[in-house]
N, C-alpha and C positions, 0 to 999 in steps of 0.2 A: 517583507512588506506584503500587504494584501490589497485586494480590490476594495474600493470604498465600502465601509461596513453598512449594514441596514440603517436607514434613516438619513443617509447621504445620497447625493444625486449622481455620483460618479461623473462629476463635471468640474469645470473651472470654478464654479460657485462654491465648491466645498472648501476652498481657501477663504477664510473669513476676510471680508472686505472687498471681494471681487464680484462685480455685477456685469452682465452681458446683455446687450440689446442688438436687434437687427432692424434694418429697413431695406426693402427691395421692391422692385417692380418685375412682374413676370406675366406676360401675356399668355393665355392658354394655348394660342396658336403660334407661339414663337418658333422660329426655325433658324437655321444657321443663316445669319445675315438679315433677318427680319423679325420685327416684334421685340418688345422690351424683355430683357433677361439679364439683370444685373442688380447689385446691391452692396451694402456695406454692413460690417459688424463692428460694434464698439465695445471694448472692455473698459469699464469705468471703475475707478478705484477711489471711493469717497474718503478712505482713510489716508490716501497717498501711499506710494510704495517706492522703495529703492528699485532701480531698473537698469538694465543693460541690454545690449543687442549683439547678435552675431550673424553676419551676412556671409553665406557660402556660395550662393549661385552667381553665375556670371552676368546676369542681366537684371539687377534689382531695381525696384522703384520704391523709394523710401522718403521719409520726412523726419527731421530732427534726430537722425541717428548719430550724428557727430556729437550732439549734446550729451548722449549717453556714454561717451567714453569716460572710463573711471577717472581720468586725469582732469576732467572738466568740472565746473562748479556746481551745476544743478544736481541735486541729490534725489529728487522725488518726481514722479510723474502723476498726473491726474487721470489720464485715460490713454488708451492705445487704439488706433484705428486700423482695421483690416478691411480692405475694400477692393471691389472690382474696378474696371474702367481704366486699367493701366495708369499711366501718369496723370491722365485726366481725373481719375478717381481721388487723387490726393486732395482735391477740393472739398471732399467730405469732412476733412479735419477742421476746416474753417467753421462748419456748423457745430461740430463738437465743442470747439473753443467758445463759440457764442453761447451754447447751452450752459457750459461750465461758468462762464462769466455771469450769465443771468442768475446763477445760483451761488455766486460768491466763491467759487472754487478756483484755486490757482495759487501761484507764487505771489505773495504780497510785494509790491514794488513801491508803495507810498506809505511810510509810517503814519502819515497824517490822515489817511483815508483808506479804510479797510475795503472799500469797494474797488480799489484799483489793484487788480490782480492780472497776472498773465498765466493762463492755464498752460501746462506742459503736456503736449499731445503728440507723441511720435506716431508714425504710421508706416504701413507698407501696402503694396498693391499686388494684385494678380492681373494677368493679361487674359481678359475674357471678352474682348471686343468682338470677335467673330461669332460669338454665341448671342443670337438676337441681333438687334439693330446696332450698327457700329456707332451711331451718333447718340445713343441712349446710354448714359453712364452716370455714376453717382455724383451728386452735387452737394453743396453745403447743406441743403435741406435734408438730404438723406442722412448726413451725419447728425444733424440736430435731432431728427426723429429717432434715430438709433440710440443716441445718448439718453433721450427722454424715456425710451422703452426699456432701458437696462434694468435687469432684476436678477433674482436668484434662479428663476426657472426660464429656460429659453429653448427654442427649437433647434434641431440639428438637421443635417442633410442639405437639401437644396433650398437654403434660406440665406438671407443676408449676403455676405460676400461669397457664399458658396453657390448662389443661384446659377451663375454662368461658369462655374468651375468644371473642368474636365480633367480626369485623372488618367493619363495615357489614353487608351481607347474607350474608356467608359466614363460615366458621370462621376464627377467629384462633388465636394461639398464641405460643410462644416462638421467637424467631429470633436469630441471632448472626452476626457477620461481623468480619473484621479486615483491616488493611492494614499494610504496612511502608513508611515514607517512604524513598524511594531517592535523593532529590536535595535540595540546599539545606541550610539550617542544621539541619534536623531529620533529616537522613539517618541511617538506622539506627533511628529511633524507631518503635515499634509502637503502633498505635491500634486499639481494638476496641470493639464495642458488643454488648449483650444487650438485647433488646426483648421486652416482652409486649404484643402488638398486640390491642387491644380497642376500636378507635375507633368513633365514630358515623359518620365519613366513609367513603367508598368507598376500597378499596385497588386497584381495577382500572379501567382506562379503558373506559367503556361503548361506545366506538366500535370498539375492537380486542380487548377481553378481556384484554389484557396488563396486568400489575401496573404501577401508576403508578411505582413505585420502580425499575423496570428502565430508566427513561428515560435515566439517566446512562450505563449500561453496555450497554444493548441486550439483547434477549431471548437472544441467543447466549451471553452471559456467564452467564446463569442456566440454560442448556440448556432453554429454553422453546420449545415449538412454536408455530405460528401457529393461533390458534383459528379455527374455522369460523364462518360467518355464523349458522348454526343454534345453535351453542354460545353465541355472544354474545347472541343473542335470548333464549335460555332463561335465561341468567344475569341479564339485565336485567329479566326478569319476576319475579325473586325479590322477596318482600315486603321493604320497608325494615326496618331494625332497629327492633324494637318497644319497646325499653327507653329510658328517658329518661336513664339514667346509663351512662357508658361508660368511657373513659380508656385511654391508652397510656402505659406506664411503662417505665423501663429504666435501664441503667447504661452509661456510656461510660468506658473506661479507657485509660490510656497509661502507658508506662514512662518517659516524660519526667519530669524533675524540675520540677514546677510548684508555686507557692505557692497558697494558697486563692483569691486573686484571679484567678490564671490558670485554676484549675479552674472558677471561676464563669463565666469567659468561654467555656470549652470547653462547659460545660453549656448555655449560652445558644445558642451557634452550632450545637450538635448538633440543636436543634429545627428547623433548616433542613432537615435530612434527613427529619425526620418530616413536615414540610409538603410535601416533594416526593413522599412515598410514600403520604400519606393526604389525601384532598380531600373536605370541608374538614377541617383540623386545628385544634386549640386552640379548639374551640367552647365556648360556655357550658355545654354538656352533657357535656364531657370534663373530665378532671382531669389532663391530660397533664403528666407530671413526669419529668425526666431528671436523674439523678445523674452527676457526673463525678468520677473518682478518678485520682490520679497516684501511682504507686509509686516513681518515681525510680530504677528498677532498670536502666535502659538501659545504663549504663556500669559497673555494679557487680555484675551477676548477681543474687543473692538479697538483697543488702543495700541498703536505700534510700540514695540519695545526698542530701545537703542541697540544698534548692531554691536555684537561682541567683537573682540579682537579677532581678526581673520585667522591669524596663525594659531591661536588657541582653539579655534573651532573647526579645524580642517577635517576632523572626523565627521562632523555634521555635514559639512559641505560635500564630502565624498558621497555620503548616502543620498543627499538631495540630488546630486548630479546623476547618480544611477537611476533614481526614481524618475527624474525628468525625462531621460531617454525612453524609459518604459512607457510613460504617459504619452509621449509623442507617438510612439509606435502604435499604441492602442487607439489613440485619437484618429490616426489616419484610417485605421480599419473602421472605426465608428463612422467616419465621414462617408466612406463609400457604401457602407451597409445601410446608412440612413437616407442616402440620396435617392431621389426618384428621377425618372427620365424627363429631360428638358431638351427642347429643340431637336428631338430625334436622337440625342445621345443616350444610349441605353444605360440603365442603372445596373449595378452588380446583381441585384435580386431579380431583374428582368432576365438576365443571362443565366442565373443559377437559382431558379425558384425553389423555395424550400430549404 
């Protein structure tokens, strides 16, 4: 497989049918405990998508994850919300539902009136309350605006749900990456990830200063220079993360046609990429949660194709799982490399300029 080829965005939007929008508030003088510094990110799926979720952290904050169990009845989601504000931030999903209802998107529940829909909007939160003012957190209005803003081109770094994110001792944020499978049963399939990096664990190697997640590809892939010994020493002297609650959340998407069981396997394997980019990951103090969605648009453009028999398509699933872990790993690196300093939390590029 390769990095997204020329003409693509190297982002979640490379999977046909995926749109991303942010809304946040960030005061220029925000500090730890004062000023607004929070937001939400919405992944909107106008074509609908089969979905699943895998929760590995010990302290998750989630919405509608039981609904995504493969044994349950609902088969498609309309949007996924990634938000700051801890459990308070789950209110953002109400605004996303309102936007979708206003635009007629959702599961039809009344055969006699097409206006009667129930949008399916799972979500997950990060704990960012100590960054900025504790009482400023995403509301339903945040979700509505993020859903309205969703498109193919979107910002990365300290935006949306990543505004208040902190990755270990440095600034976290929103990152994304995509690959296209070039060989084997899944040739032509696109896989992508969008991650909000807010982990307890470290995102860079204390010996070299390079992000853990560049290990698969090497620093040249990410256009990273070689940190000096002085830079590494300064970075290692930063105080450890002072909050007890953390969490990395995200969405992995593919245009392969997968059933809910296949999506669940993709979500589970995608956590391998998180474990490669964050050390330690999945701690009792994280709520690490990854959603997986499959649009089935690889062979049909904008219209989803029916999911194939899972047993007959295990070779495709295997390649999609491998690509999902790689995309998550790259997306974590993208998040910290794109982030800028907020509330005095230094960014990676402040510590390692050049």
